[in-house]
N, C-alpha and C positions, 0 to 999 in steps of 0.2 A: 727740819731739822734744825739745832742751832745749837751756838756753845751756850751752858746755862750760868757759868759763876766763870771770875775771875778776868783775865785782862782784854781777852776776848768774849767777853760776855752780851747775849745779843747777835751776833754774826751767825749769821742764816749759812750754812755747808750745801755745798753742793751734795748731791747722791746720783748714782750713776743708772740711766735709763735705759728700756731697751729688756730683751729676752736676759738677757746674761746679767739681771739684776742682783747685787747685793741685799742683806736685807737689813736698812740701819737699824739698833737700837733708837727707840721711840726717846724722844723728851722726857716723859714721865718716867720711864724706866730707868735713863741716865741719870734723873735728878734724888730717884731714891738710892740709888748704889752708890751714888759718891757722897750723898749726905750719909748715909751706912759707911764711905768707907774713910772719912774723915774723923770717927770715931775712933781708928787704928792708926791711920798714916797721914800725916800732915802734907808733907811736901816730899815725895817719892824723888832722888836721884835718878836713877835709872828704870824705864817702863819698857817695856813690851809688848808690845797688838800687834797681837797674831789674828790671821783671817780677818785685814783688818779693816777689810770692805772700804769705807767714806774717808775712815781715820774718825769718826766720830771722839769712839773712845778716849784716842789718847791724847787728840787734841783736846779735848777736856783737860786732863792729865795735864798738859803742857798751859794752857789759860788758868790752870787753879796753881801753876806753881815747881810743877816737875819740871827737872833740869832738863832733860834730855830723853828722848822715845824714839825709838827702835818700830818700825811700821812692816810688816810681814804680810803681801798680799800677793797670792800669784796671776792673780787678770791685770793683765797692764792696763785694761783701760780704766780698773779702781783704781789701781795705783796712780796713772793720771788725776785722777777725781780726788785722791789724798793731796798730791801733790800742788794743786790748783787751791785748795782747801787750807793748804798749810799756807802759801801765797795770803791768800784771804785775813788771815788771821793771824800773821806776819809771825809765823813761829816754825821757818824750815829751819832758821840756822840754828834751830835744838832738835834737829831730827835727821833719823835716814830711812831711806824708805827701799826696802828690799822686796825686788818681783820675783817672788818664787814661793816655789810649796814651804809651808808652814814646818811639817814634819822633816822635810828635808831640812832648812834653817837650823831646827832645833839640834839636828845628831851633826852641826857641822860647828858647831859654837865650841867654843874652848877656851876656858877659863874668863867666860861671861856669867855676872853677878845680878839679879835684878832686885830692885826693891818691890815692883809691882808688877804683874803676868798680867793680859787682857789676853781674852780668846774668845774668840763669836763663832763658833765653827758653822759650817750647814744644820740646821734642827736635825735632830732623830738619827743622824749620823753616826754615832757609836764612838764619837772621837775623843771623847774626854778621859776615859779610861788612858789611850795610849798615851795623849797630850801630860797626864797627872805621872803616868811611868817617866816619859821622858823629862820631866820637869827634875821627877825624883832622880833617878838616875844619873842624871850631868849637872844635879848641883845648881840648878839654875839662880834657885831664892836666898835672897841672901836670909839671915835668920835674921826672925821675923818679917820676910818678906809676906805677899798676897801674891795671891792666883784667884782671879775671877775667869770663870769661864760661865757661859750664857747659853741655855738649851731652852726647849719649849717644856713648858709647866709640865705635862702628862709623861714625863721621860724620868726613868731613875735612872739614876748616875751610882757608881760603885764610889765607894770610899777610899781613901788613901790612906797605905797605913805610915807613910815619911809627913804629910800634911793634913792638919786637921782645919774640917771644916768646922769654920767658928758664926757661920750667918749664912741664911738663903733669903734673899730679894724677889719675892714673888709681885708682876706688875703684868695684870689678864692672863694670858697665855705663855707669859716670858720670865723665867727663871734665873736670877743670877746667883751664883753656888761661892763661896767666898773661903776660899782655905787659906791658914797662914803656915808655917814653916817653923816648929818648933823648937827644931832639934840643934843643937850648937854646932 
């Protein structure tokens, strides 16, 4: 697992090992996702990486020019891996790590807006519907902001009323759903 492009291109990232492992996004899936996102958004200002795992998605965004990324990961061992990866890529100063449950974090945000939100919850958890609802209800996306959620390709997701599904990227058993906030 490595950074695909940008200032940290080619840097190998650490991942959590052992029984409490995360499921990092593959380099191939990450490449397809970011190639697709480049068509919509070049350099997001504020990015949120939920269920961050190793931090690979947020770090990729930072490497490609994002101004600031907030990582949310409740597993403290995974949060330590994110910290190590940020240090290794020299991107620590552009980020903050919150060691807490993603849903709890989303309910505590006040007046925060993001240009891009990533979520990589456990596969087949059914969390996508709840994430969409919280993001819509708390108005966490800027106008024309994007929400990207990863899930198993064999899962059906419910569409949002406020966020428009604009693209899906399938890579093997993984699908990235890309939603956009088109509401003013």
